VOGUZA-529601 format. One record per residue (C-alpha): x, y, z. Coordinates in steps of 0.001 Angstrom, whole numbers, padded with zeros to 6 digits, always signed. Layout:
// VOGUZA-529601
XYZ;...
// end
This chain:
// VOGUZA-529601
+023310-058747-010208;+021747-056256-007832;+018299-057054-006649;+016794-053830-007944;+019104-052096-010511;+022422-052198-012260;+021872-048538-013492;+019564-045647-012737;+017038-044444-015464;+019441-041644-016538;+022565-043637-016873;+022435-045735-020136;+023981-044446-023320;+024928-045730-026767;+028113-047201-025397;+025932-049568-023286;+024083-051160-026340;+024169-055044-026011;+024468-054998-022219;+021914-056889-020012;+020603-054513-017337;+018114-054216-014594;+016228-050938-014004;+013731-050069-011275;+011314-047145-011076;+007725-045812-011738;+005735-046449-014845;+005474-042874-016079;+003711-043356-019381;+002462-046194-021571;+001991-046133-025414;+000442-049096-027196;+001589-049316-030771;-000337-052534-031859;+001468-055465-030348;+004449-053261-029117;+004180-051485-025852;+006364-048491-025035;+006749-047647-021389;+008617-044538-019867;+010301-045789-016831;+011019-042972-014281;+013207-042683-011217;+014767-039748-009318;+017449-039371-011812;+015645-039555-015219;+013715-041549-017718;+014464-044573-019945;+012212-046062-022598;+011257-049671-022126;+009984-051727-025028;+007849-054912-024763;+006865-056705-027959;+004635-059837-028375;+007708-062043-027765;+008288-060594-024264;+006780-062238-021233;+006733-058648-019727;+004101-057367-022218;+000955-058718-020551;+002171-057671-017129;+003102-054105-018105;-000115-053796-020252;-002471-054273-017242;-000534-052176-014767;-001709-048605-014123;+000824-045673-014422;+002880-044928-011305;+003165-048626-010443;+006727-049431-009265;+008527-052163-011342;+011833-053762-011988;+012716-054447-015481;+015295-056876-016767;+016259-056467-020288;+018773-055742-023072;+020009-052302-024062;+019398-051549-027853;+019932-048648-030049;+016951-046748-031136;+016045-046926-034887;+017187-044019-037127;+014804-041048-036791;+013314-042299-033426;+015996-040956-030997;+014998-038296-028461;+017508-035467-028200;+015709-034028-025010;+016542-037252-022980;+020055-038095-021980;+019053-041617-022669;+017355-040800-025858;+019790-042839-028141;+018859-046106-026541;+015956-048199-025364;+015679-051294-023191;+013918-054506-024546;+012150-055935-021515;+012696-059691-021042;+011332-059728-017573;+009294-057554-015068;+008869-057791-011328;+006008-055665-009748;+007162-053989-006716;+004038-052090-006060;+000863-051752-008129;-000726-048324-008113;-004457-047612-007802;-006136-044893-009864;-004289-041702-009427;-005873-038633-007659;-003861-036364-009989;-001639-037069-013049;+002097-037119-012760;+002931-036990-016388;+002395-033623-017970;+002325-030171-016467;-001485-029481-016320;-002806-027370-013470;-004594-029098-010745;-006542-027825-007601;-004112-027000-004762;-006121-028873-002124;-005747-032096-004161;-001996-031462-004813;-001323-030835-001069;-003423-033815+000188;-001517-036120-002153;+001753-034221-001976;+003838-037369-002207;+002284-037850-005626;+002468-034238-006544;+006348-034313-005703;+006799-036856-008492;+005893-034282-011081;+008835-032883-013002;+008519-029194-012020;+007777-029755-008355;+010604-032420-008118;+012959-029946-009760;+012078-027191-007456;+012801-029279-004359;+016114-030389-005834;+016935-026764-006469;+016141-026007-002898;+018641-028762-001871;+021289-027468-004201;+020861-023854-003015;+021079-024900+000703;+024169-026937+000020;+025842-023813-001789;+024798-021423+000821;+026307-023816+003525;+029568-024141+001613;+029875-020435+000921;+029363-019536+004642;+031826-022007+005939;+034390-020964+003327;+034084-017530+005049;+034961-018779+008357;+031469-019134+009783;+030717-021975+012307;+027375-023676+012100;+025476-024165+015313;+022043-025306+016157;+019777-023249+018528;+016763-024448+020581;+013394-025149+019060;+011532-025153+022383;+012209-021639+024012;+010384-018942+025879;+007675-016640+024357;+008995-013143+023595;+007300-010121+022063;+008890-010290+018445;+006106-008947+016231;+004137-012066+015188;+002195-014603+017203;+003976-017465+018820;+003226-021069+018317;+002876-022324+021749;+003595-025775+023256;+002242-026673+026660;+004457-028218+029173;+003555-031472+030921;+006077-031175+033660;+005263-027536+034381;+001518-027053+034663;+000312-023704+033144;+003563-022961+031494;+004415-022919+027796;+007190-023169+025441;+007237-021151+022234;+008531-022234+018840;+011149-019743+017604;+009940-016921+015334;+013766-016509+014726;+016831-017617+016710;+017482-013967+017409;+018367-013989+021058;+020310-017246+020995;+022501-016062+018046;+023245-012921+019950;+024185-014951+023099;+026450-017035+020929;+028277-013746+020156;+028404-012975+023910;+029896-016493+024389;+032702-015552+022008;+032141-017724+018905;+032576-014767+016625;+030990-015972+013385;+027845-018169+013518;+025400-019329+010945;+022430-021813+010663;+019927-022993+008275;+017288-022193+010929;+013671-023235+011066;+011303-020451+012106;+007646-020425+013107;+005262-017480+012956;+001493-017661+013628;+000553-015012+011065;-001686-014623+008148;-000495-016309+005016;+000198-014917+001571;+002011-016003-001734;+005493-015265-000282;+004830-016156+003433;+004695-019530+005239;+003959-020214+008911;+007040-022532+008983;+009983-021378+007082;+013832-021426+006840;+016486-018683+006932;+020111-018427+006614;+020675-017048+009890;+024073-015470+010729;+025661-013222+013237;+029209-011602+013520;+031146-009912+016261;+033276-006822+016233;+031614-005629+013052;+030113-002483+011627;+027255-002393+009025;+029660-002516+005953;+031381-005506+007438;+028041-007477+007366;+027359-006290+003869;+030737-007391+002645;+030249-010833+004303;+026764-011667+002885;+026756-009989-000603;+029278-012552-002162;+027092-015441-000641;+023886-014116-002185;+025325-012935-005368;+027215-016183-005837;+024169-018421-005125;+022080-016370-007582;+024712-016459-010235;+025136-020315-009767;+021478-021050-010184;+020065-018138-012168;+020073-019943-015481;+021956-017265-017250;+020012-014244-015927;+021996-011145-014784;+022667-010486-011099;+023813-007548-009191;+027530-008238-008603;+028864-008628-005023;+030203-005366-003652;+027732-003378-006026;+024421-003695-004044;+023082-000165-003978;+022526+001343-000498;+019238+003189-000516;+018106+005046+002628;+014621+004260+003893;+013346+007698+003478;+014616+007868-000158;+013021+004422-000865;+009735+005594+000516;+009820+008719-001714;+011123+007352-004982;+009525+003935-004850;+006732+004103-002425;+007974+001042-000694;+010790-000185+001604;+011242-003254-000732;+011575-001619-004152;+011762-003506-007491;+014648-001941-009346;+013707-003681-012445;+011000-001033-012653;+012532+002152-014014;+009818+004463-012922;+010577+006917-010307;+008084+008665-007992;+008419+012366-007329;+007080+014645-004743;+005346+017677-006400;+003593+019100-003224;+005044+022472-003726;+003438+022846-007150;-000020+022657-005641;+000211+024941-002743;-001599+027519-004761;-003454+025867-007636;-006576+026100-009580;-006996+022361-008795;-008861+022893-005339;-008771+019263-004124;-004954+019115-004166;-004648+022673-002761;-006912+021546+000199;-004868+018327+000744;-001640+020392+000744;-002992+022931+002928;-003940+020213+005499;-000297+018806+005529;-000721+016274+002919;+001511+015337+000023;+001188+014995-003773;+003276+012204-005431;+003350+011562-009144;+004185+008429-011262;+005195+008957-014802;+003521+006935-017599;+005977+007324-020477;+004876+007238-024152;+001190+006767-023388;+000006+009191-026036;-001523+006331-027965;-003458+005056-024836;-007216+005829-024723;-008792+007609-021777;-010064+004065-020869;-006427+003137-019820;-006331+006105-017399;-009828+005539-016006;-009088+001875-015452;-006059+002763-013395;-008265+005060-011194;-010880+002218-010874;-008035-000064-009844;-006909+002231-007080;-010419+002446-005702;-010821-001330-005522;-007557-001321-003710;-009023+000750-000928;-007703+004261-001820;-009626+007383-002723;-008605+007299-006252;-005621+007894-008626;-005674+011214-010562;-003977+011492-013897;-002992+013820-016633;-002704+012859-020246;-000381+014326-022780;-000373+013956-026613;+001869+015905-028829;+002319+018460-026059;-001361+018839-025465;-002474+018240-021792;-005717+016445-020987;-007802+015614-017952;-009402+017637-015088;-006189+018136-013123;-004303+019753-016232;-007408+021756-016998;-007635+023348-013512;-004021+023548-012682;-003446+025293-016073;-001094+024829-018921;+001685+027049-017524;+001609+025235-014194;+001734+021770-015897;+004679+022648-018287;+006537+023895-015236;+005865+020563-013545;+006717+018485-016607;+010000+020437-017093;+010980+019809-013496;+010297+015950-013809;+011963+015834-017238;+008919+014432-018883;+008109+014588-022630;+005347+015763-024781;+003734+012307-024959;+004194+011292-021375;+001164+010821-019113;+001256+011334-015282;-000582+009692-012350;-001208+011562-009041;-001448+010120-005577;-002501+012496-002847;-003248+012350+000774;-001434+011946+004109;+002229+011182+003588;+002011+007474+004316;-001205+007069+002344;+000215+008954-000724;+003431+006928-000512;+001589+003565-000408;-000682+004470-003252;+002140+005819-005286;+004242+002629-004806;+001304+000337-005742;+000597+002626-008707;+004322+002556-009792;+004232-001060-009977;+000834-001430-011672;+001785+001209-014427;+004986-000518-015166;+003328-003828-015425;+000553-002426-017816;+003266-000683-020046;+005581-003711-020037;+008338-001728-018466;+009662-004188-015973;+013084-005570-017076;+013224-009295-017696;+015949-011812-017105;+017720-010150-014099;+017926-010283-010291;+018436-006818-008922;+019631-006518-005285;+019837-003607-002988;+020115-002685+000628;+017503-000503+002432;+019427+001379+005116;+018817+004028+007686;+015512+002890+009100;+013971+005154+011592;+014481+003879+015290;+011003+005161+016264;+007581+006173+014976;+004622+007697+016371;+001712+005427+016941;-001492+007280+016013;-003770+004858+017798;-001730+004578+021088;-000789+008359+020831;+002916+007461+021770;+006269+006948+020436;+007125+003231+019783;+009705+001251+018062;+009330+001394+014276;+011038-001973+013593;+013558-003898+015627;+013898-002712+019339;+017265-004446+019603;+018995-002381+016878;+021776+000102+017818;+020678+003625+017232;+022982+005684+015141;+024672+008041+017553;+024132+005639+020399;+023325+007192+023731;+024051+010804+022660;+021312+010629+020001;+018865+009128+022410;+019515+011931+024949;+019610+014854+022579;+017635+014164+019363;+013862+014190+018693;+013127+010377+018835;+011406+010524+015499;+014703+011829+013931;+016959+008966+015268;+017952+006425+012658;+018901+002825+013572;+021819+000728+012344;+019201-001441+010525;+018975-002738+007135;+017015-005080+004671;+018149-007105+001678;+015742-006570-001202;+015760-008396-004445;+013230-007830-007397;+010706-006421-004977;+010900-009100-002322;+012423-008506+001047;+014843-011372+001619;+015894-010435+005085;+016062-007802+007812;+019092-007287+009907;+020890-005005+012169;+023951-003969+014155;+022712-004970+017661;+022407-002830+020662;+024851-004711+023014;+024966-002036+025772;+022370-002261+028690;+022288+001453+029259;+021480+002280+025707;+018915-000456+025625;+017229+000693+028825;+017156+004367+027422;+015762+003283+024012;+012914+001349+025759;+012283+004199+028024;+011590+006495+025121;+009109+003707+023908;+007346+003979+027202;+008929+000830+028862;+010463+000816+032335;+013749-000836+033236;+011573-003437+035077;+009702-004174+031935;+012999-004825+030054;+014485-007037+032804;+011144-009044+032923;+010825-009558+029068;+014448-009977+028163;+016147-011173+031289;+018507-013581+029628;+019849-011139+027054;+020159-008101+029441;+021915-010182+032004;+024310-011473+029317;+025077-007989+028199;+026109-007009+031691;+028791-009638+031651;+030874-008537+028740;+029256-008368+025310;+031064-007597+022026;+029575-005289+019330;+027896-007621+016994;+025417-007625+013986;+023877-009996+011463;+020936-010877+009230;+018853-013746+007987;+017966-014116+004265;+014985-016336+003684;+015781-019470+002031;+012242-020175+000823;+012074-016747-000895;+015423-017244-002391;+014412-020616-004020;+011068-019127-005049;+012788-016439-006979;+015432-018746-008541;+012639-021299-009469;+010557-018272-010916;+007579-019475-008888;+004850-017066-007866;+004010-018976-004683;+006381-020051-001817;+004436-023320-001331;+005863-024533-004706;+009468-024766-003301;+008525-026431+000095;+008391-030142+000095;+005535-030476+002473;+003825-027057+002811;+000798-025905+004663;-002129-024645+002780;-003501-021008+002989;-005395-021938+006185;-002200-023243+007672;-003477-026854+007398;-001458-029988+006512;-003988-031703+004311;-001831-034866+003947;-001239-035691+007553;-004355-033853+008959;-002633-031081+011022;-003656-029312+013174;-005442-032470+014488;-007703-033362+017313;-006145-034876+020391;-007620-037127+022996;-008787-035971+026491;-005925-037966+028094;-003432-036105+026041;-004973-032770+027029;-004973-033671+030677;-001274-034648+030464;-000439-031104+029455;-002939-029501+031829;-004983-027968+029028;-008863-027586+029006;-010736-026555+025948;-012885-023541+025921;-016528-023756+024902;-015602-022007+021633;-012915-024514+020883;-015287-027462+021633;-017968-025909+019222;-015216-025374+016630;-014326-029112+016780;-017918-030052+016299;-018201-027912+013177;-015037-029086+011813;-016100-032810+012305;-019397-032272+010575;-018168-030058+007687;-014866-029228+006230;-012843-032212+007512;-015343-034616+006300;-015223-033013+002769;-011530-032907+002920;-011064-036520+003716;-013807-037569+001403;-011725-036913-001590;-010070-040287-001154;-013307-042059-001688;-014223-040448-004977;-010731-040099-006532;-011188-042867-009036;-012899-040819-011602;-012086-041322-015431;-011136-037595-015762;-008247-038183-013352;-006927-041346-014983;-003644-041179-016539;-003365-044831-017658;-002477-045447-021222;
// end
């Protein structure tokens, strides 16, 4: 017999009754029924009920053990008595009568319970992540992540993509976010940078002639964290040669749609080949966002023309100054009190906006200051144009175009949530296309790239030489699902002459381009194919499939909101010798920060280990 197990804790069935078996796992739960002890034994695969009665030598040993101790059980498989089977467990028809037990590891008092799904503070969960990962939901999330990655990899290779690995230690480059820097011991004063994305390397693989590349790529960005963002993340990075935009879409849509269909749990998914293409300008107008949630049926409209001459002076003034007026319908709100509309206005102010105007309508009667001042005739004309009914309300966002669009987009989401309009049980994909190549930077008073400087402009050199830069669109696109941007991608600019011209428009000289992107520009001068790609974020994909609101719930060992690893203590202090090795000297500010951390938060953080043995956190018996 094997030293630890003949079966795992999910294998035994009614057909195994009478067999002598050996199981190993964690003591999940214990239930004392007066001389008979029931133990749920858990391993990676599942759960088996262990029974120890007064005749079993295992009883006193199991009785004194805390939950989460690791044991090996020798025993006999028996059928559960009628009426005691558990249909929710694959092993629910049987139980194992323990005849012997070996303690592999005795657990101390737990810092957090494993059994049950009660909420627990995130700092405790992350400090003891190896315990947290034993919990059913978290364990399932990490296994889902594994399965999703396996499926993605298979679907990409089935399409003829080759998997390559790109460097982790590279050069710093201006890609938008801050780099994580790594000092060099061999080259004093010089630094490597961890990749924000394998962007340049994957393009160089195309220049090298490999045609179709993909990678489950680790990426690192030193940026502020939020629920759907982590400083260390993974993406399905891919690139293709001799492709136009539609070729990229046709390659990745079956992969994403297929993975979501495989793991959606029965939710509907936008079929491959049917992802809507929404131009950026249209998205900003209709949805107030370049990552629209298409589960939300509300559509924003521009009604600026209705207020060029209006009795409502505030809107007339805004429009006269070049501003815009956007509206969000609030259907069937005739039974809502004024409080609902006022609270929406208060919400907008808390979000940092000037406010959210509104019009009520009940049985055809308009209400609110905007309707009163704009006049019944004007409101009826506006409602007729929008196709709204006699019991529909309306919210107004007014101001400069970007501000009005941003408020309207946020209000669209808020209104739909408040009215319960967001469609459940579905994943709705779309492409956002036709991003502007350039934008005007109000602070710097100059034209700059609006997104990715390496995208090919639509119209190529002719567009750069003849069009207003602000009218030039790029072959650039985002994949969006349920309001989350899963990836950004583009058909790349592979021609040095076009790249120099594009950077010139943004105020960069040829010398600047050569200095910052020397490897890529030199490669393009030696024969580069047209190419393009994208990089859907794996963490966000799994987050959506797991129906988790926070990306940290689908990462095995995540950092907290302050980018700290509470379990391993990173970022950590290093010795003066280590700093000397890499030619780094701490600034006075860094030294002071060390002293503060040593006397404050780090002490508190590590102190949780000393006071964890509290009765409230016990899951024993």
